[in-house]
PyMOL Python script that loads the backbone (N, CA, C, O; Angstrom):
from pymol import cmd

cmd.read_pdbstr("""\
ATOM      1  N   MET A   1       0.855  -1.278   0.122  1.00  0.00           N
ATOM      2  CA  MET A   1      -0.299  -0.064  -0.171  1.00  0.00           C
ATOM      3  C   MET A   1       0.728   0.992   0.177  1.00  0.00           C
ATOM      4  O   MET A   1       1.569   0.994   1.076  1.00  0.00           O
ATOM      5  N   THR A   2       0.371   2.156  -1.032  1.00  0.00           N
ATOM      6  CA  THR A   2       1.213   3.740  -0.974  1.00  0.00           C
ATOM      7  C   THR A   2       0.487   4.221   0.290  1.00  0.00           C
ATOM      8  O   THR A   2      -0.523   3.686   0.748  1.00  0.00           O
ATOM      9  N   LYS A   3       1.245   5.517   0.910  1.00  0.00           N
ATOM     10  CA  LYS A   3       1.506   6.177   1.919  1.00  0.00           C
ATOM     11  C   LYS A   3      -0.011   6.605   1.836  1.00  0.00           C
ATOM     12  O   LYS A   3      -0.573   6.460   2.922  1.00  0.00           O
ATOM     13  N   ASP A   4      -1.061   7.238   0.534  1.00  0.00           N
ATOM     14  CA  ASP A   4      -1.905   7.725   0.652  1.00  0.00           C
ATOM     15  C   ASP A   4      -3.236   6.683   0.547  1.00  0.00           C
ATOM     16  O   ASP A   4      -4.415   7.019   0.658  1.00  0.00           O
ATOM     17  N   GLU A   5      -2.848   5.679   0.365  1.00  0.00           N
ATOM     18  CA  GLU A   5      -4.093   4.327   0.603  1.00  0.00           C
ATOM     19  C   GLU A   5      -3.763   4.376   1.698  1.00  0.00           C
ATOM     20  O   GLU A   5      -4.586   5.088   2.272  1.00  0.00           O
ATOM     21  N   HIS A   6      -3.100   4.073   2.309  1.00  0.00           N
ATOM     22  CA  HIS A   6      -2.940   3.953   3.863  1.00  0.00           C
ATOM     23  C   HIS A   6      -3.997   5.456   4.750  1.00  0.00           C
ATOM     24  O   HIS A   6      -4.828   5.271   5.639  1.00  0.00           O
ATOM     25  N   ILE A   7      -3.740   6.361   4.355  1.00  0.00           N
ATOM     26  CA  ILE A   7      -4.091   7.137   4.676  1.00  0.00           C
ATOM     27  C   ILE A   7      -5.958   7.791   4.404  1.00  0.00           C
ATOM     28  O   ILE A   7      -6.811   8.421   5.029  1.00  0.00           O
ATOM     29  N   ASP A   8      -5.800   7.212   3.244  1.00  0.00           N
ATOM     30  CA  ASP A   8      -7.470   6.995   2.800  1.00  0.00           C
ATOM     31  C   ASP A   8      -8.055   5.394   3.503  1.00  0.00           C
ATOM     32  O   ASP A   8      -9.211   5.222   3.889  1.00  0.00           O
ATOM     33  N   TYR A   9      -7.477   4.837   3.525  1.00  0.00           N
ATOM     34  CA  TYR A   9      -7.940   3.640   4.398  1.00  0.00           C
ATOM     35  C   TYR A   9      -8.492   3.840   6.308  1.00  0.00           C
ATOM     36  O   TYR A   9      -9.394   3.418   7.032  1.00  0.00           O
ATOM     37  N   TRP A  10      -7.664   4.459   6.385  1.00  0.00           N
ATOM     38  CA  TRP A  10      -7.819   4.907   7.815  1.00  0.00           C
ATOM     39  C   TRP A  10      -9.045   6.100   8.069  1.00  0.00           C
ATOM     40  O   TRP A  10      -9.812   6.084   9.032  1.00  0.00           O
ATOM     41  N   LEU A  11      -9.042   7.128   6.981  1.00  0.00           N
ATOM     42  CA  LEU A  11      -9.664   8.263   7.120  1.00  0.00           C
ATOM     43  C   LEU A  11     -11.502   7.547   6.785  1.00  0.00           C
ATOM     44  O   LEU A  11     -12.566   7.913   7.283  1.00  0.00           O
ATOM     45  N   LYS A  12     -11.262   6.614   5.916  1.00  0.00           N
ATOM     46  CA  LYS A  12     -12.695   6.041   5.707  1.00  0.00           C
ATOM     47  C   LYS A  12     -13.540   5.317   6.991  1.00  0.00           C
ATOM     48  O   LYS A  12     -14.601   5.526   7.579  1.00  0.00           O
ATOM     49  N   SER A  13     -12.290   4.219   7.079  1.00  0.00           N
ATOM     50  CA  SER A  13     -12.470   3.468   8.516  1.00  0.00           C
ATOM     51  C   SER A  13     -13.441   4.469   9.582  1.00  0.00           C
ATOM     52  O   SER A  13     -14.392   4.128  10.285  1.00  0.00           O
ATOM     53  N   ALA A  14     -13.007   5.400   9.461  1.00  0.00           N
ATOM     54  CA  ALA A  14     -12.766   6.490  10.975  1.00  0.00           C
ATOM     55  C   ALA A  14     -14.178   6.925  10.448  1.00  0.00           C
ATOM     56  O   ALA A  14     -14.961   6.778  11.387  1.00  0.00           O
ATOM     57  N   ASP A  15     -14.781   7.362   9.425  1.00  0.00           N
ATOM     58  CA  ASP A  15     -15.803   7.751   8.753  1.00  0.00           C
ATOM     59  C   ASP A  15     -17.055   6.951   8.431  1.00  0.00           C
ATOM     60  O   ASP A  15     -18.150   7.375   8.061  1.00  0.00           O
ATOM     61  N   HIS A  16     -16.732   5.934   8.609  1.00  0.00           N
ATOM     62  CA  HIS A  16     -17.956   4.362   8.353  1.00  0.00           C
ATOM     63  C   HIS A  16     -18.068   4.321  10.223  1.00  0.00           C
ATOM     64  O   HIS A  16     -19.148   4.386  10.811  1.00  0.00           O
ATOM     65  N   ASP A  17     -17.013   4.229  10.773  1.00  0.00           N
ATOM     66  CA  ASP A  17     -17.583   3.983  12.473  1.00  0.00           C
ATOM     67  C   ASP A  17     -17.960   5.107  12.953  1.00  0.00           C
ATOM     68  O   ASP A  17     -18.368   5.037  14.112  1.00  0.00           O
ATOM     69  N   LEU A  18     -17.975   6.483  12.306  1.00  0.00           N
ATOM     70  CA  LEU A  18     -18.699   7.814  13.445  1.00  0.00           C
ATOM     71  C   LEU A  18     -20.053   7.824  12.912  1.00  0.00           C
ATOM     72  O   LEU A  18     -20.995   8.206  13.606  1.00  0.00           O
ATOM     73  N   SER A  19     -20.229   7.327  11.429  1.00  0.00           N
ATOM     74  CA  SER A  19     -22.055   7.151  11.437  1.00  0.00           C
ATOM     75  C   SER A  19     -22.178   6.077  12.256  1.00  0.00           C
ATOM     76  O   SER A  19     -23.374   6.243  12.496  1.00  0.00           O
ATOM     77  N   ALA A  20     -21.811   4.825  13.057  1.00  0.00           N
ATOM     78  CA  ALA A  20     -22.275   3.761  13.921  1.00  0.00           C
ATOM     79  C   ALA A  20     -22.008   4.364  15.050  1.00  0.00           C
ATOM     80  O   ALA A  20     -22.519   3.775  16.002  1.00  0.00           O
ATOM     81  N   ALA A  21     -21.315   5.459  15.378  1.00  0.00           N
ATOM     82  CA  ALA A  21     -21.295   5.916  16.401  1.00  0.00           C
ATOM     83  C   ALA A  21     -22.576   6.888  16.712  1.00  0.00           C
ATOM     84  O   ALA A  21     -23.151   6.977  17.797  1.00  0.00           O
ATOM     85  N   GLU A  22     -22.834   7.471  15.718  1.00  0.00           N
ATOM     86  CA  GLU A  22     -24.157   8.475  15.683  1.00  0.00           C
ATOM     87  C   GLU A  22     -25.592   7.898  16.133  1.00  0.00           C
ATOM     88  O   GLU A  22     -26.390   8.221  17.013  1.00  0.00           O
ATOM     89  N   SER A  23     -25.565   6.917  15.155  1.00  0.00           N
ATOM     90  CA  SER A  23     -26.964   5.943  15.509  1.00  0.00           C
ATOM     91  C   SER A  23     -26.795   5.540  16.205  1.00  0.00           C
ATOM     92  O   SER A  23     -27.937   5.175  16.483  1.00  0.00           O
ATOM     93  N   LEU A  24     -25.752   4.893  17.533  1.00  0.00           N
ATOM     94  CA  LEU A  24     -25.735   4.462  18.458  1.00  0.00           C
ATOM     95  C   LEU A  24     -26.353   5.625  20.073  1.00  0.00           C
ATOM     96  O   LEU A  24     -26.978   5.330  21.091  1.00  0.00           O
ATOM     97  N   PHE A  25     -25.797   6.874  19.584  1.00  0.00           N
ATOM     98  CA  PHE A  25     -25.735   8.052  20.228  1.00  0.00           C
ATOM     99  C   PHE A  25     -27.528   8.712  20.002  1.00  0.00           C
ATOM    100  O   PHE A  25     -27.922   9.638  20.711  1.00  0.00           O
ATOM    101  N   LYS A  26     -28.556   7.978  18.794  1.00  0.00           N
ATOM    102  CA  LYS A  26     -29.757   8.547  18.798  1.00  0.00           C
ATOM    103  C   LYS A  26     -29.971   7.325  19.363  1.00  0.00           C
ATOM    104  O   LYS A  26     -30.605   7.581  20.387  1.00  0.00           O
ATOM    105  N   SER A  27     -29.830   6.286  19.302  1.00  0.00           N
ATOM    106  CA  SER A  27     -30.589   5.252  20.013  1.00  0.00           C
ATOM    107  C   SER A  27     -30.260   5.146  21.422  1.00  0.00           C
ATOM    108  O   SER A  27     -30.710   4.243  22.128  1.00  0.00           O
ATOM    109  N   GLU A  28     -29.382   6.171  21.892  1.00  0.00           N
ATOM    110  CA  GLU A  28     -29.164   6.669  23.569  1.00  0.00           C
ATOM    111  C   GLU A  28     -27.994   5.192  23.975  1.00  0.00           C
ATOM    112  O   GLU A  28     -27.909   4.927  25.174  1.00  0.00           O
ATOM    113  N   LYS A  29     -27.323   4.484  23.176  1.00  0.00           N
ATOM    114  CA  LYS A  29     -26.465   3.798  23.911  1.00  0.00           C
ATOM    115  C   LYS A  29     -25.211   4.360  24.079  1.00  0.00           C
ATOM    116  O   LYS A  29     -24.255   4.225  23.315  1.00  0.00           O
ATOM    117  N   TYR A  30     -25.247   4.925  24.994  1.00  0.00           N
ATOM    118  CA  TYR A  30     -23.804   6.279  25.208  1.00  0.00           C
ATOM    119  C   TYR A  30     -22.416   5.420  25.094  1.00  0.00           C
ATOM    120  O   TYR A  30     -21.390   5.731  24.489  1.00  0.00           O
ATOM    121  N   ASP A  31     -22.735   4.084  25.966  1.00  0.00           N
ATOM    122  CA  ASP A  31     -21.120   3.786  26.309  1.00  0.00           C
ATOM    123  C   ASP A  31     -20.963   3.088  24.861  1.00  0.00           C
ATOM    124  O   ASP A  31     -19.834   2.812  24.454  1.00  0.00           O
ATOM    125  N   TRP A  32     -21.796   2.883  24.301  1.00  0.00           N
ATOM    126  CA  TRP A  32     -21.120   2.214  23.114  1.00  0.00           C
ATOM    127  C   TRP A  32     -20.520   3.089  21.977  1.00  0.00           C
ATOM    128  O   TRP A  32     -19.607   2.927  21.167  1.00  0.00           O
ATOM    129  N   CYS A  33     -21.422   4.098  22.253  1.00  0.00           N
ATOM    130  CA  CYS A  33     -20.720   5.180  21.193  1.00  0.00           C
ATOM    131  C   CYS A  33     -19.883   6.074  21.418  1.00  0.00           C
ATOM    132  O   CYS A  33     -19.388   6.885  20.635  1.00  0.00           O
ATOM    133  N   LEU A  34     -19.663   5.876  22.885  1.00  0.00           N
ATOM    134  CA  LEU A  34     -18.541   6.232  23.274  1.00  0.00           C
ATOM    135  C   LEU A  34     -16.735   5.665  22.709  1.00  0.00           C
ATOM    136  O   LEU A  34     -15.717   6.200  22.270  1.00  0.00           O
ATOM    137  N   PHE A  35     -17.289   4.079  23.129  1.00  0.00           N
ATOM    138  CA  PHE A  35     -16.377   3.391  22.528  1.00  0.00           C
ATOM    139  C   PHE A  35     -15.880   3.610  20.972  1.00  0.00           C
ATOM    140  O   PHE A  35     -14.754   3.809  20.516  1.00  0.00           O
ATOM    141  N   ILE A  36     -17.052   3.505  20.396  1.00  0.00           N
ATOM    142  CA  ILE A  36     -16.494   3.514  19.059  1.00  0.00           C
ATOM    143  C   ILE A  36     -15.983   5.123  18.795  1.00  0.00           C
ATOM    144  O   ILE A  36     -15.075   5.319  17.988  1.00  0.00           O
ATOM    145  N   GLY A  37     -16.483   6.023  19.368  1.00  0.00           N
ATOM    146  CA  GLY A  37     -15.668   7.541  19.086  1.00  0.00           C
ATOM    147  C   GLY A  37     -14.605   7.178  19.180  1.00  0.00           C
ATOM    148  O   GLY A  37     -13.881   7.215  18.185  1.00  0.00           O
ATOM    149  N   HIS A  38     -14.010   6.581  20.702  1.00  0.00           N
ATOM    150  CA  HIS A  38     -12.619   6.423  20.686  1.00  0.00           C
ATOM    151  C   HIS A  38     -12.064   5.976  19.518  1.00  0.00           C
ATOM    152  O   HIS A  38     -11.000   6.484  19.165  1.00  0.00           O
ATOM    153  N   LEU A  39     -12.719   4.881  18.654  1.00  0.00           N
ATOM    154  CA  LEU A  39     -12.127   4.011  18.042  1.00  0.00           C
ATOM    155  C   LEU A  39     -12.095   5.265  16.510  1.00  0.00           C
ATOM    156  O   LEU A  39     -11.218   5.218  15.648  1.00  0.00           O
ATOM    157  N   VAL A  40     -12.680   5.777  16.511  1.00  0.00           N
ATOM    158  CA  VAL A  40     -12.766   7.079  15.371  1.00  0.00           C
ATOM    159  C   VAL A  40     -11.479   7.875  15.658  1.00  0.00           C
ATOM    160  O   VAL A  40     -10.441   7.852  14.996  1.00  0.00           O
ATOM    161  N   LEU A  41     -11.719   8.512  16.658  1.00  0.00           N
ATOM    162  CA  LEU A  41     -10.181   9.241  17.031  1.00  0.00           C
ATOM    163  C   LEU A  41      -8.955   8.799  17.126  1.00  0.00           C
ATOM    164  O   LEU A  41      -8.002   9.573  17.205  1.00  0.00           O
ATOM    165  N   GLU A  42      -8.786   7.038  17.132  1.00  0.00           N
ATOM    166  CA  GLU A  42      -7.453   6.718  17.226  1.00  0.00           C
ATOM    167  C   GLU A  42      -7.363   6.235  15.559  1.00  0.00           C
ATOM    168  O   GLU A  42      -6.210   6.159  15.134  1.00  0.00           O
ATOM    169  N   LYS A  43      -8.484   5.897  14.565  1.00  0.00           N
ATOM    170  CA  LYS A  43      -8.124   5.937  13.330  1.00  0.00           C
ATOM    171  C   LYS A  43      -7.802   7.263  12.934  1.00  0.00           C
ATOM    172  O   LYS A  43      -6.859   7.198  12.145  1.00  0.00           O
ATOM    173  N   THR A  44      -8.160   8.439  13.126  1.00  0.00           N
ATOM    174  CA  THR A  44      -8.222   9.817  12.708  1.00  0.00           C
ATOM    175  C   THR A  44      -6.851   9.924  12.786  1.00  0.00           C
ATOM    176  O   THR A  44      -6.206  10.516  11.921  1.00  0.00           O
ATOM    177  N   LEU A  45      -6.181   9.228  14.072  1.00  0.00           N
ATOM    178  CA  LEU A  45      -5.110   9.998  14.202  1.00  0.00           C
ATOM    179  C   LEU A  45      -3.774   9.429  13.581  1.00  0.00           C
ATOM    180  O   LEU A  45      -2.768  10.062  13.263  1.00  0.00           O
ATOM    181  N   LYS A  46      -4.021   8.063  13.488  1.00  0.00           N
ATOM    182  CA  LYS A  46      -3.580   7.161  12.898  1.00  0.00           C
ATOM    183  C   LYS A  46      -3.369   7.718  11.302  1.00  0.00           C
ATOM    184  O   LYS A  46      -2.257   7.376  10.900  1.00  0.00           O
ATOM    185  N   ALA A  47      -3.973   8.319  10.506  1.00  0.00           N
ATOM    186  CA  ALA A  47      -4.108   8.884   9.128  1.00  0.00           C
ATOM    187  C   ALA A  47      -3.335  10.185   9.559  1.00  0.00           C
ATOM    188  O   ALA A  47      -2.326  10.176   8.854  1.00  0.00           O
ATOM    189  N   ILE A  48      -3.313  11.015  10.158  1.00  0.00           N
ATOM    190  CA  ILE A  48      -2.732  12.219  10.672  1.00  0.00           C
ATOM    191  C   ILE A  48      -1.411  12.047  10.364  1.00  0.00           C
ATOM    192  O   ILE A  48      -0.743  12.582   9.480  1.00  0.00           O
ATOM    193  N   PHE A  49      -0.947  10.801  11.645  1.00  0.00           N
ATOM    194  CA  PHE A  49       0.456  10.352  11.749  1.00  0.00           C
ATOM    195  C   PHE A  49       1.546   9.453  10.378  1.00  0.00           C
ATOM    196  O   PHE A  49       2.743   9.168  10.360  1.00  0.00           O
ATOM    197  N   CYS A  50       0.228   9.199   9.199  1.00  0.00           N
ATOM    198  CA  CYS A  50       0.747   8.524   8.231  1.00  0.00           C
ATOM    199  C   CYS A  50       1.427   9.785   7.418  1.00  0.00           C
ATOM    200  O   CYS A  50       2.305   9.341   6.678  1.00  0.00           O
ATOM    201  N   LEU A  51       1.347  10.689   7.356  1.00  0.00           N
ATOM    202  CA  LEU A  51       1.116  11.943   6.788  1.00  0.00           C
ATOM    203  C   LEU A  51       2.721  12.558   6.865  1.00  0.00           C
ATOM    204  O   LEU A  51       2.970  13.689   6.448  1.00  0.00           O
TER     205      LEU A  51
END
""", "prot")
cmd.dss("prot")
cmd.show_as("cartoon", "prot")
cmd.util.cbc("prot")
cmd.orient("prot")
């Protein structure tokens, strides 16, 4: 994988997880929302560190 492909992978994965976190928040499953939100943050940071 190229550097750009790695960045794209992490950002797409984070975006997908963010959608899941939003759904969990709307259904008042706050503990799972926070867990998935943490994964979103980790994946976004991984994309930034790839830069």
